[in-house]
GUPATOR-289169 format. One record per residue (C-alpha): residue in one letter; residue number from 1; y, z, x. Coordinates in pm, whole numbers, always signed. Layout:
 r   k      Y      Z      X
 a NUM      Y      Z      X
...
***
This chain:
 r   k      Y      Z      X
 x   1  -2804  -2764  -6288
 x   2  -2494  -2963  -6335
 x   3  -2306  -3165  -6098
 x   4  -2007  -2927  -6137
 x   5  -2239  -2597  -6059
 x   6  -2389  -2803  -5766
 x   7  -2062  -2880  -5604
 x   8  -1969  -2540  -5673
 x   9  -2284  -2391  -5494
 x  10  -2202  -2645  -5187
 x  11  -1838  -2544  -5171
 x  12  -1940  -2173  -5167
 x  13  -2198  -2205  -4900
 x  14  -1940  -2432  -4686
 x  15  -1706  -2159  -4722
 x  16  -1929  -1891  -4587
 x  17  -2063  -2116  -4313
 x  18  -1679  -2177  -4201
 x  19  -1626  -1812  -4234
 x  20  -1904  -1705  -4014
 x  21  -1832  -1975  -3780
 x  22  -1464  -1861  -3754
 x  23  -1550  -1526  -3695
 x  24  -1755  -1596  -3419
 x  25  -1501  -1842  -3272
 x  26  -1240  -1585  -3279
 x  27  -1477  -1329  -3118
 x  28  -1542  -1576  -2851
 x  29  -1173  -1672  -2776
 x  30  -1095  -1310  -2774
 x  31  -1382  -1257  -2491
 x  32  -1267  -1588  -2303
 x  33   -931  -1426  -2296
 x  34  -1017  -1117  -2174
 x  35  -1250  -1295  -1886
 x  36   -954  -1494  -1802
 x  37   -693  -1222  -1775
 x  38   -962   -994  -1527
 x  39  -1022  -1290  -1341
 x  40   -653  -1344  -1273
 x  41   -613   -964  -1190
 x  42   -919   -985   -965
 x  43   -758  -1263   -805
 x  44   -407  -1098   -730
 x  45   -597   -778   -589
 x  46   -812  -1016   -371
 x  47   -477  -1189   -251
 x  48   -309   -839   -200
 x  49   -617   -749    +28
 x  50   -583  -1049   +238
 x  51   -188   -954   +275
 x  52   -273   -604   +378
 x  53   -539   -725   +635
 x  54   -282   -962   +798
 x  55    -55   -679   +807
 x  56   -280   -433   +966
 x  57   -331   -711  +1222
 x  58    +20   -758  +1294
 x  59   +102   -394  +1312
 x  60   -178   -374  +1575
 x  61    -42   -621  +1778
 x  62   +320   -481  +1754
 x  63   +158   -152  +1857
 x  64     -2   -281  +2166
 x  65   +329   -441  +2260
 x  66   +513   -123  +2231
 x  67   +246    +34  +2479
 x  68   +279   -279  +2713
 x  69   +666   -245  +2707
 x  70   +623   +129  +2821
 x  71   +396    +86  +3075
 x  72   +579   -205  +3203
 x  73   +901     -8  +3210
 x  74   +742   +285  +3386
 x  75   +598    +36  +3632
 x  76   +975   -148  +3709
 x  77  +1101   +187  +3746
 x  78   +859   +296  +4005
 x  79   +884    -42  +4184
 x  80  +1254    -17  +4154
 x  81  +1277   +334  +4323
 x  82  +1018   +237  +4590
 x  83  +1249    -58  +4711
 x  84  +1554   +134  +4685
 x  85  +1460   +462  +4859
 x  86  +1137   +390  +4988
 x  87   +970   +696  +4864
 x  88   +861   +859  +4526
 x  89   +987  +1206  +4479
***
């Protein structure tokens, strides 16, 4: 074997090794990108659920306050009629 053939063989082997490693790197990079996008999507959905929970709690509080206002208004009306007329019809 001459030195030139030896260098050619080493060069060919190096190219094959580089191409193999490049394909693996590109596959891994694609998998990393997919994983990162999925993580971000799940995080967005998670915070949407948090917002929905807060919205539900606020709506529950507002609903209770509406009921309290109704009961208070009826109580106020009854009290007002008792003071003004002295009897409830």
